[in-house]
C-alpha positions as CSV (number, residue, x, y, z in Angstrom):
1,M,11.0,-41.1,13.3
2,L,9.6,-37.5,12.9
3,T,12.2,-34.4,12.6
4,T,11.4,-31.3,14.3
5,W,10.6,-29.2,11.7
6,E,8.0,-31.7,10.4
7,I,6.7,-32.0,14.2
8,A,6.5,-27.8,14.4
9,M,4.6,-28.4,10.9
10,A,2.0,-30.6,11.9
11,S,1.7,-29.1,15.0
12,S,0.9,-25.7,13.4
13,Y,-2.1,-26.1,12.5
14,H,-3.2,-26.7,16.2
15,T,-1.2,-23.6,17.8
16,R,-3.3,-20.4,18.7
17,V,-0.8,-17.2,18.6
18,P,-2.1,-13.5,19.1
19,L,-2.4,-11.3,16.6
20,V,-2.0,-7.3,17.5
21,I,-1.9,-4.9,15.5
22,V,-1.4,-1.1,16.8
23,W,-2.0,1.7,14.3
24,P,-2.9,4.7,16.8
25,A,-3.8,7.2,13.9
26,R,-5.7,4.4,12.2
27,I,-6.9,1.9,14.0
28,P,-9.0,2.5,17.2
29,G,-8.2,0.6,20.2
30,G,-10.4,-1.8,22.0
31,Q,-11.2,-4.1,19.2
32,R,-11.6,-8.3,19.3
33,F,-12.3,-11.1,17.3
34,D,-13.5,-14.0,18.2
35,E,-13.0,-16.4,15.1
36,P,-9.6,-17.3,14.7
37,V,-7.7,-15.4,11.7
38,S,-5.1,-16.7,9.5
39,M,-1.6,-14.9,8.2
40,I,-3.1,-14.6,5.0
41,D,-5.3,-11.9,6.5
42,V,-2.6,-9.8,7.5
43,L,-1.8,-8.1,4.2
44,P,-5.5,-7.5,2.8
45,T,-6.1,-5.8,6.4
46,V,-2.7,-3.4,5.8
47,L,-3.8,-2.8,2.6
48,A,-7.2,-1.8,3.6
49,L,-5.8,0.5,6.3
50,A,-3.5,1.9,3.8
51,G,-6.1,2.9,1.7
52,L,-5.1,0.9,-1.0
53,P,-7.0,-1.7,-3.1
54,M,-6.4,-5.2,-3.1
55,P,-5.3,-7.0,-6.2
56,D,-8.0,-9.5,-7.7
57,V,-5.8,-12.2,-7.1
58,M,-5.0,-11.8,-3.7
59,H,-6.6,-14.4,-1.1
60,G,-7.5,-13.5,2.7
61,Q,-9.8,-11.0,3.6
62,S,-9.3,-7.6,5.7
63,L,-10.1,-8.3,9.4
64,G,-13.0,-6.0,9.8
65,Y,-11.3,-2.6,9.3
66,S,-13.3,-0.1,6.9
67,Q,-13.1,3.9,6.5
């Protein structure tokens, strides 16, 4: 029998949760992405918004933000 944790981990690949990022001074409103995004893309997006470089060893990509 599977534990609650094992069930949650197995189903997390099928769960879709909206990701909302609000930064009025930096992100124009009304943007939507049809493609699924991953939490691995959040840090590169924040770094791009802050104008900081992304380390060479980091995975993920910015979610379309460009200055």
